C-alpha positions as a printed NumPy array, in Angstrom:
array([[  52.095, -241.612, -120.843],
       [  52.441, -241.548, -124.621],
       [  55.438, -240.645, -126.761],
       [  54.816, -239.03 , -130.139],
       [  57.179, -239.072, -133.105],
       [  56.524, -237.159, -136.313],
       [  57.922, -238.148, -139.687],
       [  57.448, -237.398, -143.359],
       [  58.693, -233.842, -143.532],
       [  61.027, -232.623, -146.232],
       [  61.56 , -230.217, -149.096],
       [  58.903, -229.948, -151.791],
       [  58.082, -227.505, -154.564],
       [  54.993, -225.339, -154.413],
       [  51.972, -227.278, -155.568],
       [  53.412, -230.554, -154.354],
       [  52.323, -232.918, -151.616],
       [  53.68 , -234.423, -148.427],
       [  52.247, -236.903, -145.969],
       [  53.186, -236.426, -142.34 ],
       [  52.781, -239.207, -139.837],
       [  52.466, -239.053, -136.055],
       [  53.324, -242.361, -134.413],
       [  52.476, -243.027, -130.785],
       [  54.13 , -245.415, -128.392],
       [  53.853, -246.145, -124.705],
       [  50.176, -246.964, -124.486],
       [  47.105, -247.353, -126.627],
       [  46.422, -244.353, -128.789],
       [  42.748, -244.908, -129.459],
       [  41.435, -242.708, -126.634],
       [  43.49 , -239.696, -127.689],
       [  42.323, -236.745, -129.702],
       [  45.18 , -235.561, -131.895],
       [  46.114, -232.194, -133.272],
       [  48.71 , -230.828, -135.643],
       [  50.313, -227.455, -135.147],
       [  53.076, -225.637, -136.968],
       [  55.622, -222.98 , -136.174],
       [  57.438, -220.868, -138.716],
       [  60.624, -218.953, -137.814],
       [  59.835, -215.901, -135.755],
       [  56.17 , -216.783, -135.432],
       [  53.994, -218.35 , -132.763],
       [  52.922, -221.95 , -132.975],
       [  49.576, -222.125, -134.756],
       [  46.794, -224.649, -135.093],
       [  46.62 , -226.657, -138.313],
       [  44.148, -229.516, -137.884],
       [  42.604, -231.8  , -135.276],
       [  40.795, -235.114, -135.104],
       [  38.652, -236.629, -132.361],
       [  39.481, -239.922, -130.673],
       [  36.937, -241.736, -132.835],
       [  38.021, -240.059, -136.055],
       [  34.432, -238.959, -136.537],
       [  35.164, -235.274, -136.082],
       [  37.859, -233.269, -137.79 ],
       [  38.582, -229.574, -137.943],
       [  41.   , -227.564, -140.053],
       [  42.486, -224.125, -139.799],
       [  41.309, -221.677, -142.45 ],
       [  44.704, -221.535, -144.122],
       [  44.763, -225.284, -144.837],
       [  41.094, -226.1  , -145.309],
       [  40.499, -227.963, -148.551],
       [  44.204, -228.787, -148.954],
       [  45.057, -230.858, -145.862],
       [  43.333, -234.033, -144.689],
       [  43.633, -235.874, -141.384],
       [  43.169, -239.589, -140.872],
       [  43.944, -242.032, -138.093],
       [  44.765, -245.724, -137.912],
       [  44.477, -246.862, -134.321],
       [  45.591, -250.386, -135.201],
       [  48.944, -248.834, -136.12 ],
       [  48.847, -246.092, -133.472],
       [  49.278, -243.418, -136.124],
       [  47.647, -240.243, -137.329],
       [  48.452, -238.951, -140.801],
       [  48.27 , -235.439, -142.2  ],
       [  48.02 , -235.452, -145.989],
       [  49.124, -232.073, -147.326],
       [  48.315, -231.207, -150.937],
       [  48.732, -228.062, -153.006],
       [  51.489, -226.896, -150.719],
       [  52.445, -223.235, -150.654],
       [  55.652, -221.515, -149.526],
       [  53.725, -220.114, -146.566],
       [  53.194, -223.675, -145.333],
       [  56.91 , -223.821, -144.518],
       [  57.283, -224.541, -140.811],
       [  58.108, -227.161, -138.232],
       [  55.04 , -229.348, -137.833],
       [  54.161, -230.846, -134.457],
       [  51.591, -233.43 , -133.494],
       [  49.995, -233.367, -130.064],
       [  47.693, -235.665, -128.134],
       [  44.975, -235.207, -125.539],
       [  43.597, -238.19 , -123.632],
       [  39.811, -238.02 , -123.746],
       [  39.244, -241.337, -121.918],
       [  36.662, -241.957, -124.663],
       [  34.429, -239.182, -123.345],
       [  32.618, -237.136, -125.952],
       [  33.76 , -236.794, -129.542],
       [  35.524, -233.469, -129.592],
       [  38.574, -232.12 , -131.314],
       [  40.82 , -229.536, -129.702],
       [  42.365, -226.446, -131.236],
       [  44.293, -224.771, -128.418],
       [  47.872, -225.569, -127.502],
       [  47.085, -225.727, -123.798],
       [  44.497, -228.45 , -124.363],
       [  47.17 , -230.967, -125.312],
       [  49.143, -233.071, -122.866],
       [  51.791, -234.633, -125.11 ],
       [  53.868, -233.245, -127.947],
       [  56.238, -234.65 , -130.502],
       [  59.596, -233.141, -131.416],
       [  58.439, -231.823, -134.771],
       [  59.304, -232.393, -138.418],
       [  60.471, -229.706, -140.842],
       [  58.418, -228.952, -143.932],
       [  59.937, -226.611, -146.499],
       [  58.03 , -225.527, -149.588],
       [  60.047, -223.801, -152.291],
       [  58.523, -221.332, -154.727]])
């Protein structure tokens, strides 16, 4: 069992940057692949980015590719999402999610139903 807590959200102007953090507690985080998703009002939750348990594989949604970067620090049980060149359409609640891979393979995961644990979300608002 792992508990995820997101932080780092806030209000930023278009073109600005934010760094979201997903902190895990409850057990070691190193075997978990982690994903970030977001949900804007009235829309479905959508995939943003994912990282494998080793950190060796990452994948980004088309709308954030080249602007967002994932990294993980297993010593601190955290995964960070660096968001640059933010746009008003990035406004949403951002959620991190974790999938226990038991150190098998080196995959990332892009579907909501592939994740076992979810955080409560952090609001990101980008003003124009």
